[in-house]
N, C-alpha and C positions, 0 to 999 in steps of 0.2 A: 561476582558475576551477576548479570541480569538474565532472567529466564521467565518464560510464561507459557501457560497452556490455555487453550480455549475449549469450550464445550457448548453444545446447544444445536438444535435443529432449526431450519428456516421457519417452519410453522409450529415449532414447539413453544413452550411457555416463555423461554428467555434464552439469551446468549450470556455466557459467563466467561470470566478469565481470572486466573490468579497470577499476579506479577510479583516476582521476588527480586530483591537486590537494590531497590531504590533506597537511598540513605535517609536517615531520620532528619527531621527539621526542614524539609522542603515545603514551601507553600504550595497548596493544591486545593482547588475548588472544582466541584462538579461542573459549574458553568463553563469553565475553560475547556473541558472535554466536550461538553455539549455543543460548543461552537464548531468544532471539527466534525462532530457527528451530523450536524445540520448541513455542513458543506458537502459531506459525502452523499447526501440525499438529493442534492440539486443537480442541475444540468439538463440542457435540452436533449430529449431522446429517452428520458427515464419513463418507466411504466407506472401502472396503477398502484403497485405496492407502496411507492413512495408517498402516495396520498393517504395511505392507511397508517403507516408508521410515523411516529414522532419520537425519534430516538433520544432517550435521556439516560445518562449513566447513574447508577446508584452504587455508592461505596458500602460494602458489607463488612469490610475489615481493613485495617492498615492505615486509616486516616482519622485523625481526631482534631476537632477545632481548627480545621483548615490547614493542618500540617501532617506530613507523613511521619509514621512512627518507627520506620525501619523494619517493621513486620511485613510479611506478604500482604499485598493489596488485593482484595477480592472485589471484582467488578461485576455488575449485572446490568443488562439492557433487556427490558421487557419487549416481547413481540406482541403488539396489539392484535395482529391478525390471528393469533393463536385462538382467540375466542371462537372463530369460525371453524376451527379444526380440532376441537376438544376430543370428539369421539375418534376421529381418524388417527390422531397422534397420541392417544391415551397410553400411558406407560403400564397401566394395570392389565392383568390377564383378562381376556375376554374373547368373544368370537372374532374370527378374521375380518378385518375391515375390507369391505367390498367397494366402498366409494373411494374415488381418487386413486385406485390401484393403477400403477404404471407398468406396462409390459413392453412398451415400444421405445427402445433407446434412441436418444438423439445423437446423430453424428457430431463429433467434436466435443461432446460432454463426457463426464466420467461414468455415464449411465451403464454402458455395456461392460466395460472392463471392471467397474466396481461391483456390479451384480455377480459376475463370474468369480471374482476374487473372494468375495465375502458370502457367496452362495445365497443371494437374495433373489426370490422370484417376484418380488415387488420392488421395482427400481426406486420407488419413493424412499426406501431405506438408504439409498445411495445419494440421491439428489438433495435430500434434506440437509445433509452435512456438506456435500461438495458445493452447494450453492454459494454464490458470492454474498449472500446475506451475512455469512460469517465474517466478512470484512468489517462489519460495523464494530464488533468487539475488538478487532485488531486496530481500528482507528482509535478506539478509546485507550488501548495500551500505548499506542504511539503518541497520543496526545500527552500522556504522562512523561514519556521519554523526552518530548519536546520541551516540557517545562523544566526538566533537569538540564538539558542543553542550554536553554535560555539563561539559566543562572550563570553561565560562563560565556555569554555573548554570542552563542551560536543560534542560527535560525534555519529552518527547513522550509523551502518553498517549492511549489510545483505549478506547472501550467501546461496546457495542451499545445503541441507543436504540429500535430497532423491529425486529421480525421479522414479516413479513406485516402484519396489522392490529393486532398487539399492540404497544403503545407504552409506554415508560417515562414517568411523569410528570416534570415539571421538578424537578430536585433542586438546591436552593440550598446546595450544599456545595462545598468546594474540590475542584479537579480531581484532586488527589492522593488524596483520600478516596474519591471516586467510582471512580477507577481501582482502588484497593485492594479495594473491594467487588466490582467487576466481575471481577477476577482469580480470585475464589473461585467464580464461577458457570460452569457448563458452556457457557452461551451468552454469557459475558462481559457480562452485564447487571448493573448495580449494585443492582437491586431484587430481593430474593429471591422475593417472591410473583409478580412479573411474569416472572421467569426460569422459574418452573414453568409458567406459561401459555404461554410461548414454546416450551418443550420439548414441551408437549402439542400445540401447533400443528405443530411439525416432525414429530412422531410421526404426526399426522393426514395430513400431506402424504406421508410415506413409505408409509403404508397405501394411499393412492390412486395410488401410482406417480408422484407429482408432486414439485415443488420449491418452495422459498420464497426470497424475497429479503428485504431490509430496509434499515435505515439504521444507520450507525455514526458516532460523533463522534470527532474528533481534536482535542486541545488541546495547544498549545505554551505552557509556562509560562516567565515571566521573559525574554521576548525583548527585546533593546534597541530603543529607538526609532531609526528611521532605516534599516532594511533595506528594499531595493527602491527604486523610483523612479517618479516621475510623468512623466519627461521623454520617454520613448518607450513605446509600447504593449507591447513585448515585455520591458520591464524592470519592469513593474508586478508586484509579488510576488503580489497577489491572483490575477491571471491565471495566473501560473506555478504556484501551489499548486493552483488548480482544474484546470489541465491535467494536473498530476502525478496527482491523484486520479482524473481521468477516464481516464487511461492504464491504470488497473488493469482487468483483464478483468471485464466484466459491470456496470461502473458506468454510471449513467444520469443523474446529477444531483449538483450540489454547491451547498451553501449556506454563506455566510460570515456569522458572527454571527447576527443576527436572520433573515437570509436572506429567503425569500419572504414571511414575515410582514410585513417592512418595507413591502412593496408594498400592504398592506392598511391601513396606519396613516397618520395625519397626521405630517408632518415633526416636529412638536413632541413626538411620542411616540417618535421614532426616533433622532435625532441626540444624541450623547453630549456633554453640557455640559462646559465646560473651567473648571477652577479652579486657583488657585495656592496652594500651601502648602509652602514650601521646595522648590519644583519644580512643574511643570505636572502636574495630575492630572485624571481624568475622573470624573464622577458615575455612569457606567454603562459598559457595554461592548457595546452593541447592534451596533457596527460589527465586532465579532469581532476586534479588535486590528489592523485595517487601514483606513487612510484614504488615498485617492488612490494606492493601490498600495504604500503605505509602512507599516511597522509603527509603532504608536503607543506601544509599550512595555507595552501590556496583553496578556493572554493571547490567542493566536491560537485562534479557535474555528471549526471546519469540520465540516460534516455531509455525508455522501455516501450517495446512494441506490443500492443494488445490486438489479438485476433478479433474478428467479429463474434458477437455473442452466439452461442450454439442453438438457442431456441429461435426457430424461424416461424413466423405466422404463415409463410408459404413453405411448409415443411419438406425436408429431403426424404429420400427413400430409406427404409430401415427394414428390420425383421423382428417380428414378435418373438420374445424369448421363450414363451410358453408353446405357441402353436408352430413356430418356425416358419410362418407364412410371411410373405412380403407385405409391408404396410408403410404408411407414412409415419414419420417420427411424431412422438407425443408433443403437444403444444402446452407448455406451462406459461402462466402469466409472466411476461418478461419485458425487458427494455429493448430499445432499438440501438442505442449507443450509450455506453457508460464510460467513455474515455475521460470526460471531465471528472467524474467521481473516482475513477481509477487513480488519477493523479493525487487525490487526497489520501487514498490508501497507500500509494507510493511514498508519500511524505511520512506516513506512520511507520512503515516497515524500515525505511531508511533511518528515521529518527531512533528507532529501537536499536538497530545495529550500531549506530554511532554512539548512543548512550552506553551500550554494553561495552564497546571498545574503550570508551572514556573511563568507565568505572574500573575496567581491567587495568588500565594504564596507571590511574592515580589512586585507586583504592580509598577506603574510608567508610566507616559506619554512619557518620553524620555528614551533613552538608558542609559544616565548618571544617571538618577534617579533610574532606575532599578538596575544598578550596585551598587549604594550606598546601597540600601536595601539588595542586595545579599551579599555584602562584610560584612555589619554589622551582618547579620544572620550567615555567616560562622564564624565570630569571636566569636559569642555567642556559636555556636556548639563546637568550639575548647575549650572554657572555661567551658563547662557544666560538 
């Protein structure tokens, strides 16, 4: 099985993760991970923090001479901005920090509920970990999962399909082509004209001191039939993928395939018919590549809705947790819109769950062993 843990505060020294379960012998270079880290930092609507950080991953364990060892992989990303927060974030005992103390919770953030749950009178203790800065290390973990999937012909793509009320029309193109178009856009939108409207909408939000959310789509191409299971609720891959996407900060909803539109249709308009032509094939992919919690062999199609960022430069009303007096919510340095970056994070968490299900299905301590099991299973499916 694959598993990982993350640690680190937004303005602490670094972000770290330990990833276990990647087989030995897989080619892996830091540059491949850095590429996705750079993509996460881009996008129209990002704030000043992205001009400070230049995220790069460092392998502390588990990789030698460009290949995985089968050991746990230890990852580190330095926070360059931590130099400006040494005294405030110092782990050593000392007098209480008075600078940057936060007592005014932001509506929509983990601030108030986190402070009450963990008995913190300085909300900074909450927001430093709850921050979306944590997604940088998850992107690094996901980039390794992507490398494993790529060994077996699978790729994970994402692109923006909506920002605010600006939506991309349905594009009947291969996922690879949609992705290539999106990567040329500042908002990672595959339609050039719609991209300009999205940028204008973000500019409008910035002028008002407001923020914007939206929707991104993640597609996994060429998955094998049979990942996941229907035999227990927690083994259904549909639920695991939805949970992974909902675990990203600020996400509020997930659709699989046709999604909520399926609830408005007749069954005859929804279910993918089955045919046989040197193998079982489908006439459509309304199910988004998943039936009964199991992959069908068609592309996995997932859409995720992101709410507007909680920090507003025109702050909403709140209450000071110490004085209990009405105040305006705290303003932390923030972005206006991060939907383009959220898509990159979506790729990472989906890639991890797909890789985890893949390793569970095929097993193997080495890449070669995993490949033998995969090839034998693919031969079985063709002969079924």
